SEZAGU-489481 format. One record per residue (C-alpha): z, y, x; residue in one letter. Coordinates in steps of 0.001 Angstrom, whole numbers, padded with zeros to 6 digits, always signed. Example, Ala and Ser with C-alpha at 12.3 -4.5 7.8 and 13.67 -1.06 7.14 Angstrom:
BEGIN
+007800-004500+012300a
+007140-001060+013670s
% end
This chain:
BEGIN
-028485-019917-004819m
-028203-016549-003447k
-031977-015955-003963k
-031690-016704-007579i
-028741-014639-007994i
-030462-011628-006231y
-033507-012133-008394f
-031206-011319-011524l
-029750-008412-009816l
-030658-005661-012244f
-030573-007745-015377i
-027563-006517-017657p
-024848-008934-017274i
-022991-008066-020618i
-023776-006527-023704a
-022505-003084-024474i
-019529-002714-026610g
-018146-006022-025355q
-015326-004175-023643s
-012052-003017-025764q
-009688-000179-024954e
-006745-000810-022834a
-003367-000244-024434n
-001793+002951-023043l
+001992+002474-022879l
+003169+005737-021264g
+002224+008980-019330q
+003836+011152-016868w
+002769+014563-015724n
+004528+017799-014214d
+002588+020812-015338p
+004551+023051-012677e
+002931+021098-009686i
+000368+023529-008059v
-003245+023023-008324v
-005914+022448-005648n
-008647+024887-006458p
-011549+022889-004806t
-011269+020081-007273f
-008818+021537-009824n
-006464+018659-009078n
-002648+018160-008709s
-002551+014452-008291y
-004426+011901-006039s
-003461+008383-004943e
-001312+005878-007000v
+000741+002846-005605w
+003419+000744-007030g
+006864-000534-005475v
+009680-002816-006656v
+013397-002521-005735a
+016608-003555-007313n
+014869-005243-010416n
+012973-002177-011381n
+009270-001026-011006e
+008108+002306-009585f
+004850+004084-009765a
+004148+006128-006408v
+001773+009185-007083i
+000651+011896-004559g
+000578+015284-005472s
-000270+018715-003789t
+003357+018675-003454g
+004242+015533-001976g
+005328+011884-002897t
+006668+011192-006401h
+008391+008041-007327f
+008317+007247-010996i
+010482+004542-012619d
+008272+002644-015065v
+010656-000201-015786t
+010448+001216-019211d
+006685+001904-019436p
+007180+003838-022717q
+009344+006492-020927n
+008360+007020-017237p
+010709+009287-015488r
+010861+010701-011943e
+013761+009487-009966v
+012932+010812-006297a
+010588+013126-004624f
+009748+013371-001056v
+008071+016830+000042q
+004895+016512+002092g
+004974+017961+005668v
+002122+020094+004520v
+002365+020881+000746h
+000722+023177-001779g
-002757+024219-003025s
-004397+023226+000207s
-003715+019493-000361i
-006575+017559-001871t
-005080+014065-001548h
-002540+011630-000273r
-002551+007901+000711d
-000158+005057+000559f
+000679+001574+001447h
+004023-000318+001770d
+005578-002731+003941y
+009053-004345+004284q
+010586-001934+001658c
+009225+000982+003510y
+006324+003400+001918l
+003764+004818+004587y
+002490+008208+003271a
-000390+010271+004839v
-002635+013219+004192s
-005988+014490+005197d
-005350+018228+005083q
-003287+020379+007299g
-003164+020352+011141s
+000681+020415+010860a
+000834+017176+008881n
+002270+013953+009935a
+002837+010119+009003l
+005928+009949+006682q
+007948+006650+006570v
+010085+006452+003602i
+012896+003633+002873d
+012771+002885-000806y
+015383+000215-000925s
+017916+002329-002713n
+015707+003118-005834l
+016281+004260-008462p
+019081+006312-006770n
+017417+007735-003730s
+014805+007362-000960v
+015125+008334+002595e
+012657+009422+005209v
+013252+007458+008168v
+010252+008751+010367y
+008102+011746+010319e
+005997+012467+013103s
+002652+013350+014678q
+003126+010858+017416e
-000074+008825+016604y
-001719+011101+014025f
-001268+014261+011959a
-003906+013677+009380r
-005518+010391+007870s
-007820+009662+004994h
-007038+006327+004272n
-004626+003718+005471i
-004368-000042+005000f
-001617-002503+006020i
-002193-006115+006771d
+001398-007490+006100t
+000462-010967+007555s
+000292-009196+010844a
+002537-006315+010488a
-000344-004003+011356r
-000916-000397+010074l
-004744+000554+010261y
-005349+004194+010070v
-009078+005327+008978a
-009597+007890+010728p
-006694+009293+012846a
-007121+012852+013287r
-004780+013434+016579v
-003531+016716+017837p
-005368+017463+021106n
-007430+014377+020856m
-009663+014881+017934g
-010750+012213+015556t
-010213+008462+016485i
-012554+006408+014121p
-009832+003580+013698l
-006253+003554+015125r
-004286+000303+014885v
-000432+000505+014765l
+002145-002476+015119s
+005030-002413+012340l
+007104-004964+014006e
+009671-002265+013948n
+008735-000911+010566p
+010627+002289+011046e
+009143+003049+014152t
+005291+002136+014497p
+003799+001579+018105e
+000113+001800+019020l
-001984-001093+019395l
-005290+000101+019812a
-007980+002688+019246d
-011364+001509+018200i
-014538+003637+018452y
-017071+000818+018234e
-017028-002847+017609i
-019207-004902+020069e
-021478-002002+020584g
-021748-001069+016806v
-020172+002298+016360g
-017861+002955+013439i
-017501+006742+013428n
-018230+006789+009724g
-015522+004615+008664i
-013840+006071+005481h
-011645+002942+004247d
-011034-000800+005172l
-009439-003891+003770y
-007709-006346+005941v
-006503-009936+005220r
-004963-012017+008195e
-006602-009852+011059n
-010072-009899+009306i
-011097-006545+008476a
-013695-005257+005868y
-014880-002116+007105l
-016398+000577+004707n
-018425+002830+007008l
-020034+005405+004602g
-023613+004364+005381g
-023130+000697+006000q
-020565-002297+005683f
-019136-004350+008433m
-016730-007292+008915v
-014750-008034+012207a
-011970-009845+013557d
-009104-008055+014866f
-006946-010817+016005t
-007139-009181+019442d
-006672-005574+018419a
-008081-004273+021840d
-011352-006401+021492a
-012422-006804+017759p
-015195-009329+017279v
-018287-008268+015202y
-018599-010987+012611l
-021471-009523+010232g
-022383-006679+008239g
-025073-004649+006168m
-027022-001737+007117t
-028926-001450+003735s
-028251-002911+000373y
-029383-002297-003407p
-028343+001043-004905q
-026836+002162-001449q
-024747+005130-001404g
-021702+006437+000182y
-019806+003162+001003n
-016382+004253+000123h
-013868+001434-000479s
-013628-002357-001340g
-011237-005258-002036w
-011622-009067-001328l
-011037-011674-004046n
-008533-014323-003770d
-010776-017024-002533n
-011933-014915+000231g
-015762-015399-000481d
-016617-012276-002410t
-015994-008559-001692y
-016150-006018-004425y
-017680-002529-003166m
-017672+001042-004536a
-020272+003523-003264d
-018801+006802-003979e
-022103+008332-005207t
-022879+009714-008601h
-024987+007069-010597g
-024475+004181-008317r
-023224+000855-009464d
-020453-001297-008070l
-021414-004108-005732k
-020625-007927-005711v
-020969-008857-001837v
-021067-012383-000776d
-019108-012807+002213v
-018902-016487+002226s
-021087-016626+005424d
-020515-013521+007634f
-023855-014220+009331t
-025658-013728+005815d
-023869-011237+004021i
-025660-009639+000947e
-025249-007885-002189v
-025756-010430-005045v
-025060-008332-008245q
-024456-004906-009199t
-022411-003753-012401f
-020960-000661-013808d
-018801+001350-016474a
-021634+001211-018801e
-021796+005015-019051s
-024657+006727-020496t
-023955+009720-017926e
-025964+009741-014669n
-022829+011473-013079s
-020675+008207-013477s
-018908+007394-010120i
-016586+004759-009139p
-013668+005515-006551h
-011013+002796-005830n
-010653-000740-006841l
-008210-003659-006434i
-008573-007370-007255v
-005464-009242-008726r
-006126-012862-009611g
-009431-013184-011969d
-009461-009593-012655y
-011089-006508-010806l
-009357-003254-011633y
-011408+000012-011048v
-010591+003846-011075s
-013718+005673-012173y
-013573+009333-011725y
-014963+010279-015167y
-014687+006881-017003d
-011041+006033-016217g
-009774+002505-015853l
-012296-000212-015825q
-011158-003855-015926v
-013646-006890-015213y
-013070-010546-015690d
-014218-012110-012193i
-013533-015625-013215g
-016956-016052-012135d
-016841-013873-008870p
-020599-013043-008894q
-020729-012149-012551s
-018215-009533-013539p
-017656-009086-017074q
-016344-005484-018306r
-013358-006485-020481i
-011118-003196-020806f
-011536+000428-020293h
-009627+003852-021025y
-011165+007160-020316d
-008276+009294-018804t
-010522+012463-018296y
-011383+014110-021771a
-013381+017086-020044e
-017247+017028-019684p
-018579+015123-016677n
-019310+017266-013635l
-021361+016715-010291t
-018002+016992-008289s
-014839+014767-008802y
-012510+014832-011596r
-010430+012137-013541g
-009120+008903-012317a
-008236+008705-008691w
-006526+005332-008021g
-005462+002301-009705v
-002586-000358-008932f
-002128-003519-010877p
+000455-005381-008442y
+003692-004651-010501l
+005533-007904-011585p
+005137-006939-015239s
+001222-006919-014797g
+001171-003305-016095n
-001421-001317-014719i
-001164+002320-013123l
-003727+004792-013075i
-003499+008286-011352s
-005693+010803-012819d
-006359+014068-010822m
-005867+016464-013513q
-003382+014465-015847s
-001058+012460-013777g
+000140+008981-014196l
-000965+006625-016980f
+000670+003244-017533v
-001367+000584-019226f
-000238-002828-020563e
-001156-005927-018782k
-004383-007706-019789i
-003673-010798-017403d
-001498-013089-019609n
-000885-015423-016569t
+001457-012861-015129i
+004950-013897-016102t
+006713-010599-015496g
+009395-012057-013330e
+010823-010215-010478f
+010992-011875-006921g
+014300-012646-005229t
+016439-009470-004907p
+017180-007865-001644d
+013840-009127-000225t
+010564-007447+000735p
+009106-008242-002778v
+012120-007020-004652n
+013815-004573-002092c
+017341-003677-002396g
+019907-001407-000676n
+021973-003772+001559l
+023374-001121+003758v
+027108-000644+003319n
+027467-003326+000579v
+031094-004078+000903q
+034279-005077-001151n
+035770-001641-002246p
+039200-003416-002589e
+039313-004568+001066l
+036459-003011+003080p
+035751-003380+006497f
+036825-000185+008479n
+035258+001841+011174d
+032151-000333+011552v
+030102+000711+014201q
+026807-000895+015667i
+025149+000298+018888s
+022586+001078+020289p
+020552+001689+017197l
+017766+000442+017341p
+018930-002214+019846f
+016880-004384+022279n
+018493-006915+024399n
+022207-006535+023243e
+023985-005288+020250v
+027423-004051+020073n
+029531-004186+017021i
+032875-002541+016527a
+035042-002973+013435f
+038717-003000+012399s
+040720-005443+010526l
+043964-004843+008396s
+044802-008571+008868e
+043970-011588+010927s
+041122-013660+009402q
+038203-015881+009992n
+034891-013514+010358i
+031449-014896+010348e
+028878-012437+012264l
+025142-013388+011330s
+021773-011628+011623l
+019619-012039+008610l
+015778-011680+008136d
+014681-009478+005209p
+014568-012527+002762t
+018273-012919+003559g
+017793-016129+005762r
+020141-016386+008674v
+018164-016069+011850v
+021236-016169+014242r
+024941-016655+013736q
+026684-014512+016142l
+030150-015655+015596a
+032358-017815+013479n
+035908-017464+014615e
+039341-015967+013875n
+039912-012493+014750f
+043319-010510+014910t
+044369-007570+013093a
+043406-004144+014516g
+040392-002899+016398q
+037464-005343+017573q
+034732-004776+020013r
+032215-007577+020557v
+028647-007782+022104s
+025912-010364+021938y
+022672-010971+023464t
+019736-011300+021372v
+016789-010574+023852s
+014881-013709+022555d
+014697-012525+018854l
+011460-010873+017811p
+011260-007060+017295a
+011648-006103+013739g
+014278-005279+010685m
+017110-007367+010361y
+020493-007299+008394f
+023514-007760+010214l
+026381-009464+008032e
+030065-009459+008565l
+031847-011900+006219k
+035493-012212+006076g
+037830-014270+003646e
+037839-011264+001163q
+035374-008926+002565q
+031733-008501+003142r
+029642-005855+004867g
+025731-005821+005388i
+023984-003304+007647y
+020378-002643+008220k
+019421-002744+011841v
+016358-002637+014008i
+015550-004582+017048k
+012829-002993+019477l
% end
């Protein structure tokens, strides 16, 4: 079957004009943001997060990280902003991924830059920077988080006094304070110095290496295993980025080279990886160039620099059909980089986010009618909520102190009661499930001090719940 598909490689897969224009719902742009003169851009990557039954776009600018409430997509509004460690006209781009109600933000300009970890669980009211450090790197071009393994992949990591590490892997077991797992320079003798981006699912990493493509098993982060790859393929250019389909048998790949098509890569057999189809934005310009792409369900969403949003039906994974488009860049095409930078289709509503380098944020109506628009369970990693200091204002707990923070083998809790009552003390995981009941007993009025051993619990984020007969308090805590 592979050989038959390969024979059809350059036969057009759909007729010109079959695609229709996507429905633009809203747009956000701040004309006061300074411009980077190299690419005449104020904006870069876009991402999306959900908190307190609201949807938010995250867009990077020369200034920093903007949180835009798009719950009402016709009226996007900025509700929070985090200034970049380095900011101003020297910044070309920023990159984002999220995990457990935290946004991880990086940039690849400025030697004084740093990784920022931003708690967004209190949106739309506020966000909080909980970590800002050069401990593991100052600059990075791209990051990816394998949520199944709680790992942050940094490609590459530019580390003060150490130079550039092609791939650095960090543990997010404690999401507020990442820890180093491994530095990777090669995989079973194959160098990865050209790594630009990667996609990781359940420890299997798909590496876009500029001049080639590789798949590796990172189950043991210190000793990744080479599974397969390609050093040459049709319409080869600068191997920039990619995304795996839900079945895990097809990888869609973008070469950031003018005039090069997108690729359908058969990865069903890692020992026989090959490009089985190419497809494009049907532009008549030889300067057309894809940038980033994401799969959701049976659709592939692509941001093309000069051609804007492109959406493909991948119900047949090896024969993408272009069905929707929207050109966000009205100016003439150039030989440089302008227009759509990033795309994000994973909001509960199914609405599609595009960041345009010059024009800011675009919000488009969903095209996948199987998406219901329902929000996940509140106060969980899929619908974050600010559980800290949730108390009954009529009869709150008083003088609550938790130490140390973060804690390790033992947690100490102090609080005061106005009257004697039964108190339940529990540790909850981020989904709200009780993982350890610490106490369920009567406490007398007055100051209380208790300690509990929790050395056997895995490291990570928890919520400490104090629940009385008429009072309740929940406090976010971290275990090392």
